[in-house]
VODO-54732 format. One line per 2 residues: number of its first residue (from 1); their letters; for each residue x, y, z of C-alpha. Coordinates in Angstrom, 2 decimals. Each point is the difference from the previous one (the first is absolute). Layout:
NUM) a) X/Y/Z; ...
This chain:
1) mp) -231.68/53.91/59.52; 1.93/1.22/3.08
3) kt) 0.23/-2.37/2.96; -1.83/2.48/2.25
5) si) -2.96/0.02/-2.38; -0.09/-3.80/-0.09
7) kh) 0.01/-0.19/3.81; -2.73/2.66/0.20
9) sr) -2.13/-1.91/-2.50; 0.36/-3.29/1.90
11) rs) -0.86/1.72/3.27; -3.14/1.51/-1.52
13) rr) -1.17/-3.39/-1.21; 0.58/-1.50/3.47
15) lq) -2.00/2.79/1.62; -2.86/-0.49/-2.45
17) sm) -0.10/-3.72/0.74; -0.02/0.70/3.74
19) qi) -2.95/2.37/-0.44; -1.98/-2.82/-1.57
21) tk) 0.63/-2.59/2.67; 0.32/2.12/3.10
23) ap) -3.24/0.83/1.82; -0.62/3.66/0.85
25) ks) 0.07/0.96/3.63; -3.60/1.15/0.15
27) sn) -3.07/0.34/-2.16; -3.71/0.61/0.29
29) tt) -2.37/-2.94/0.37; -3.35/-0.30/-1.69
31) dg) -1.74/1.65/2.95; 2.35/2.99/-0.01
33) sk) 2.05/-1.03/3.03; 3.80/-0.26/0.01
35) ss) 1.63/-3.38/-0.42; 3.61/-1.18/0.03
37) vp) -0.63/-2.29/-2.98; -0.29/0.82/-3.71
39) fq) -3.45/0.46/-1.49; 0.71/-2.52/-2.77
41) ci) 0.10/-2.76/2.63; -3.72/0.32/0.71
43) lp) -1.97/-2.78/-1.71; -3.69/-0.97/-0.03
45) dt) -1.26/-1.62/3.18; -0.40/-3.43/-1.59
47) il) 3.61/-0.06/-1.23; 1.32/1.18/3.36
49) ah) -1.90/-2.74/1.78; 1.45/-2.64/-2.30
51) il) 3.52/1.34/0.46; -0.27/0.29/3.77
53) fg) -1.29/-3.55/0.46; 1.57/-1.36/-3.16
55) gg) 2.82/-2.02/1.51; -0.62/-3.52/-1.24
57) yl) -3.60/0.78/-0.99; 0.53/1.57/-3.42
59) es) 1.49/-1.96/-2.86; 1.57/3.10/-1.51
61) tp) 0.53/3.67/0.78; -2.80/2.22/-1.36
63) qq) 0.94/1.64/-3.27; -0.65/3.46/1.45
65) vt) 2.97/-0.34/2.34; 2.49/-0.26/-2.87
67) ti) -0.88/3.51/-1.19; 1.02/1.68/3.25
69) rg) 3.36/1.79/-0.23; 1.26/0.08/3.54
71) vc) -1.83/-1.96/2.66; 1.25/1.31/3.30
73) sq) 0.69/-1.94/3.17; -3.24/1.24/1.59
75) fa) -2.19/-1.52/-2.69; -1.48/-2.70/2.26
77) sl) -1.22/2.49/2.58; -1.40/2.21/-2.74
79) aa) -1.87/-2.95/-1.50; -1.51/-0.87/3.36
81) sf) -1.08/3.54/0.79; -1.82/0.41/-3.32
83) ct) -1.65/-3.43/-0.17; -3.72/0.17/0.85
85) tf) -1.24/-3.25/-1.58; 1.18/-3.57/0.55
87) da) -1.46/-3.12/-1.60; 1.39/-3.21/1.49
89) rp) -1.67/-2.35/-2.47; 2.62/0.01/-2.80
91) sf) 2.81/-0.66/2.48; -1.51/-2.63/2.27
93) rk) -2.68/-1.81/-2.00; 1.89/-0.55/-3.24
95) kk) 3.21/-1.27/1.58; -1.64/-1.56/3.06
97) it) 2.27/1.83/2.43; -0.79/-0.50/3.67
99) ls) -1.32/3.19/1.56; 1.82/0.38/3.31
101) tr) -0.82/2.43/2.78; 3.35/1.64/-0.70
103) ti) -1.12/0.81/-3.54; -3.13/1.71/1.31
105) sn) 2.10/1.92/2.52; 2.28/1.15/-2.83
107) iv) -2.97/1.20/-2.04; -1.16/2.08/2.96
109) kf) 3.52/1.24/0.78; 1.20/0.93/-3.47
111) lp) -3.25/1.35/-1.47; -0.95/2.87/2.31
113) sl) -2.26/1.64/-2.62; -2.00/-3.11/-0.88
115) th) -3.71/0.68/-0.59; -1.03/-2.93/-2.26
117) ld) 0.81/-3.58/1.01; -1.11/-3.11/-1.89
119) ls) 0.62/-3.38/1.66; -2.77/-1.86/-1.82
121) yl) 0.00/-3.77/-0.49; 2.96/-0.74/2.24
123) gd) -2.14/-2.68/1.66; 1.37/-1.61/3.14
125) af) 3.26/1.90/-0.49; -1.66/3.11/1.46
127) td) -1.61/-0.53/3.41; -0.86/1.92/3.15
129) kh) 3.65/0.22/1.09; 0.86/1.77/-3.27
131) mr) -3.05/2.25/0.28; 1.06/1.35/3.38
133) ll) 3.31/1.20/-1.44; -1.80/2.39/-2.35
135) sp) -1.27/2.13/2.90; 2.62/2.78/-0.47
137) ll) -1.57/0.72/-3.41; -3.45/0.41/1.48
139) gq) -0.06/3.78/-0.01; 0.94/0.33/-3.69
141) lr) -1.45/-2.94/-1.97; -2.85/0.89/-2.33
143) vl) -0.28/-3.27/-1.92; 0.53/-3.43/1.58
145) kl) -0.71/-3.20/-1.96; 0.08/-3.26/1.97
147) rg) -2.11/-2.13/-2.33; 0.71/-3.71/0.29
149) ta) 2.17/0.20/3.12; -0.35/-1.93/3.26
151) ig) -0.70/2.80/2.47; -2.70/-0.15/2.67
153) dd) -1.58/2.12/2.71; 3.08/0.14/2.23
155) gl) 2.34/1.22/-2.72; -2.47/2.57/-1.30
157) md) -0.75/1.35/3.48; 3.68/0.21/0.95
159) fl) 0.78/1.80/-3.24; -2.77/2.54/0.60
161) gf) 0.92/0.40/3.67; -3.46/-1.15/1.07
163) th) -0.47/-1.62/3.41; -2.40/-2.75/0.99
165) sg) -1.76/2.52/2.24; -1.42/1.56/-3.14
167) rp) 1.93/3.28/0.07; 2.58/1.15/-2.54
169) lk) 3.44/-0.06/1.57; 1.85/2.43/-2.26
171) fd) -2.05/1.26/-2.93; -3.68/0.45/-0.69
173) nl) 0.22/2.04/-3.20; 2.56/-1.70/-2.23
175) pl) 0.74/1.32/-3.52; -0.69/-3.46/-1.47
177) em) -2.37/0.35/-2.98; 0.11/-3.46/-1.58
179) ld) 0.15/-3.34/1.83; -0.19/-3.40/-1.70
181) ls) -0.57/-2.97/2.33; -1.54/-2.30/-2.60
183) kt) 0.70/-3.73/0.21; 1.63/0.29/3.41
185) sm) -2.28/-2.79/1.22; 1.71/-2.70/-2.03
187) nd) 1.76/-1.25/3.13; -2.76/-1.44/2.21
189) rn) 2.11/0.39/3.11; 0.47/3.72/-0.37
191) ki) -2.93/2.01/-1.32; -0.96/3.63/0.37
193) gp) -2.99/0.18/2.33; -2.03/2.51/2.03
195) mg) 2.87/1.63/1.88; 1.97/0.55/-3.18
197) mi) -2.97/1.66/-1.69; -0.71/2.15/3.06
199) av) 3.64/1.12/-0.03; -0.23/0.95/-3.69
201) ga) -3.19/1.96/0.59; 1.34/1.85/3.03
203) cc) 3.45/0.87/-1.35; -0.48/0.39/-3.76
205) kn) -2.57/2.76/-0.26; 1.51/1.37/-3.22
207) lk) -0.47/-3.21/-1.97; -1.42/0.50/-3.48
209) sl) 0.42/-3.58/-1.24; -0.34/-3.21/2.04
211) ql) 0.35/-3.44/-1.59; -1.27/-2.97/2.06
213) sm) -0.72/-2.57/-2.70; 0.00/-3.62/1.25
215) ck) 0.32/1.05/3.65; -2.66/-2.49/1.04
217) rv) -0.09/1.01/3.66; -1.22/3.45/-1.00
219) dd) -3.73/-0.20/0.74; -2.88/2.38/0.75
221) em) 1.01/0.64/3.60; 3.62/0.71/-0.89
223) ld) -1.10/2.38/-2.76; -2.17/1.89/2.48
225) lm) 2.87/0.35/2.48; 2.47/1.12/-2.65
227) is) -2.15/2.58/-1.77; -1.66/1.64/2.99
229) ph) 0.79/2.80/0.67; 3.08/0.08/-2.23
231) mk) 0.82/-0.50/-3.67; -1.72/3.21/-1.05
233) kl) 2.41/0.54/-2.90; -0.21/-3.52/-1.46
235) ee) -0.67/-0.01/-3.76; 0.78/-3.58/-1.08
237) ld) -0.87/-3.17/1.93; 0.51/-3.61/-1.09
239) ls) -1.96/-2.58/2.04; -0.12/-2.70/-2.65
241) mc) -0.04/-3.56/1.34; -0.45/1.22/3.58
243) si) -2.76/-1.05/2.41; -2.17/3.07/-0.57
245) sa) -3.81/-0.22/-0.21; -2.74/2.55/-0.64
247) kg) 0.26/1.05/3.65; 3.66/0.88/-0.42
249) cc) -0.74/1.90/-3.20; -2.23/2.33/2.02
251) yl) 3.06/1.32/1.80; 1.50/1.11/-3.31
253) tr) -2.61/2.76/-0.10; 2.18/1.88/2.49
255) lr) 2.75/0.34/-2.60; -1.20/3.19/-1.63
257) nl) 3.05/0.30/-2.29; -0.11/-3.58/-1.26
259) rv) 0.44/-0.20/-3.79; 0.90/-3.64/-0.69
261) vd) -1.14/-3.05/1.97; 0.42/-3.72/-0.72
263) is) -2.11/-2.57/1.86; 0.36/-2.74/-2.62
265) ss) -0.17/-3.61/1.20; -0.62/1.11/3.57
267) lg) -2.07/-2.19/2.30; -3.30/1.81/-0.51
269) vs) 0.42/1.96/-3.23; -3.45/0.65/-1.47
271) gq) -2.31/2.69/-1.22; -1.02/0.49/3.64
273) ai) 3.64/0.60/0.95; 0.36/2.65/-2.71
275) rs) -3.23/1.71/1.09; 1.13/-0.07/3.62
277) mi) 3.28/1.62/-0.99; -1.86/2.79/-1.79
279) tg) -2.92/0.58/2.38; 1.32/-1.00/3.43
281) yc) -2.97/-2.37/0.48; 0.18/-3.67/0.89
283) pk) -2.52/-2.36/1.67; 1.06/-0.94/3.52
285) ny) -0.14/-3.72/-0.70; 1.00/0.06/-3.64
287) dg) 1.80/-3.24/-0.90; 0.98/0.76/-3.59
289) sg) -2.77/-2.10/-1.56; -1.91/2.98/-1.33
291) ad) -3.26/-1.10/1.66; -0.36/3.22/1.97
293) el) 0.19/2.33/-2.98; -3.04/2.10/-0.92
295) sd) -1.34/0.34/-3.51; 0.89/3.70/-0.11
297) ge) 3.68/-0.71/0.40; 0.35/1.25/3.60
299) pn) 0.94/-2.40/2.82; -2.79/-1.18/2.27
301) cs) 0.74/2.17/3.03; -1.19/3.25/1.49
303) ee) 2.12/3.13/0.47; 0.73/-1.06/3.58
305) ea) 1.36/-3.34/-1.23; 2.43/1.57/-2.44
307) lv) 3.59/-0.65/1.01; 1.11/3.32/-1.46
309) gv) -1.82/3.24/-0.78; -2.69/0.20/-2.70
311) nt) -0.41/2.16/-3.10; 3.67/-0.30/-0.82
313) sh) 1.51/0.80/-3.38; 3.37/-1.11/-1.32
315) sn) 0.86/2.75/-2.45; 3.67/-1.05/-0.13
317) lt) -0.57/-3.71/-0.68; 0.99/-0.88/-3.57
319) vi) 0.92/-3.72/0.00; -1.61/-3.00/1.73
321) aa) 1.31/-3.53/-0.55; -2.35/-2.77/1.15
323) qf) 0.91/-3.15/-1.89; -1.65/-3.32/0.86
325) an) -3.05/1.64/1.59; -2.50/-2.65/1.13
327) ng) -3.26/1.94/-0.41; -1.68/3.38/-0.25
329) id) 1.51/1.35/-3.24; -3.17/1.47/-1.48
331) tk) -1.63/3.16/-1.31; -0.76/1.36/3.47
333) lf) 3.65/-0.24/0.97; 1.05/2.12/-2.96
335) et) -2.73/2.52/0.68; 1.31/0.32/3.56
337) la) 3.52/0.49/-1.35; -1.23/2.67/-2.40
339) qr) -1.63/1.90/2.85; 2.64/-0.43/2.71
341) ap) 3.21/-0.21/-2.06; -0.56/2.51/-2.83
343) nl) 3.62/-0.04/-1.19; 0.41/-3.78/-0.18
345) ks) 1.85/-0.93/-3.18; 0.63/-3.74/0.32
347) ld) -1.67/-2.94/1.71; 1.81/-3.32/-0.39
349) vr) -2.55/-2.81/0.49; 1.76/-2.72/-1.94
351) yy) -0.80/-3.62/0.78; -3.38/0.80/1.58
353) lg) -1.31/-3.17/1.64; -3.70/0.92/0.13
355) na) -2.70/0.29/-2.66; 0.93/2.63/-2.57
357) sk) -3.08/1.08/-1.92; -0.09/3.08/-2.18
359) cs) -0.66/3.19/1.95; -0.59/3.43/-1.47
361) ls) 1.70/2.75/2.02; -1.81/3.22/-0.76
363) pl) 1.96/2.26/2.40; 3.27/-1.15/-1.57
365) kl) -1.25/-0.41/-3.58; 1.55/-3.42/-0.02
367) sv) -1.17/-3.53/-0.72; 1.74/-2.96/1.64
369) rk) -0.23/-3.54/-1.31; 1.72/-3.24/1.08
371) le) 2.05/1.46/2.81; 1.78/-3.28/0.61
373) tq) 1.92/0.32/-3.28; -0.17/3.68/-0.86
375) gt) 3.09/1.11/1.91; 0.49/3.52/1.29
377) tv) -3.17/2.08/-0.30; 0.72/3.68/-0.53
379) ll) -2.69/2.22/1.50; -0.25/3.42/-1.63
381) sn) -3.08/2.16/0.34; 0.22/1.13/-3.64
383) ak) 0.72/-3.41/-1.57; -3.20/-0.08/-2.07
385) ny) 1.57/-2.20/-2.67; -0.11/-2.94/2.42
387) i) -3.80/-0.21/-0.10
């Protein structure tokens, strides 16, 4: 073979190898816009998040990275711009890494498109001072999970830009759709109280899911302040192990879009509480003992004494959890549910503490026996085989 042909062949092979490793000058991104980085560098959000914050946190490089043929120098910025979800639990809980304020600042700085943030179960490692640093993400977050952290009223109010005067400072219509504040009362010195709940109600009007399990300072008065006149879009509410009584359950009647509610192990969970939630009625001096209940299943109060409007119907309500109820789980309760909540599919009354005699439920075509051990009771209007 002539020398010129050999040189030409070698040059061709070098050019081919350069085409594999060299990134093109421009390409289209997934949304159609121009980018100075190759399309093959774009990875799923979860992988990008791991890579971006992977220094020292990951034991090995994700396998997906090894298949990329030409990671360009702008990969880090690309990863940040496309990352919308960040879960801190694998990084900080498993390896017990201290969560510094600088780390939170870096999350805010390098993830400008973040919409889902999960900081659950970081305990005392995540406090009010960390919460304040998340404020720049306020206008874009849709899901925020703070379950099992040590935040209180001050941190929550500062994050939401809510002042002690009771007026929103920056935003009153945030895009936040899901907020989990469960178990944030584990630290007795720093619990979410009235001002924190007022701030949530005033600023988070687009909430569809609110989790407040084990927030023991959440009582009837706080629930009233938070719901009225906001929370019109709320669909799921968890008040389990809170300090809610039948009076507080009356306020839930205002939530016309409510589908799922959990009042299990709350202070005054009972058949009366469930009826109050459905009808809007509650005796003025009701103490949770059940003594004021009438035989027809309606609370012993006139229309003027009702805390919320009468003749209500919860057509959207499908699931009610009321474990450890202390009284009032009887036939009349289920008849009320059949009339006022026609689309109810599940009522969880496990571990009922009162007397559980057999009751025939003609409107629901269902027979209930031994509620304290039965488990979840599924209520379907056409379930004739349960009789």
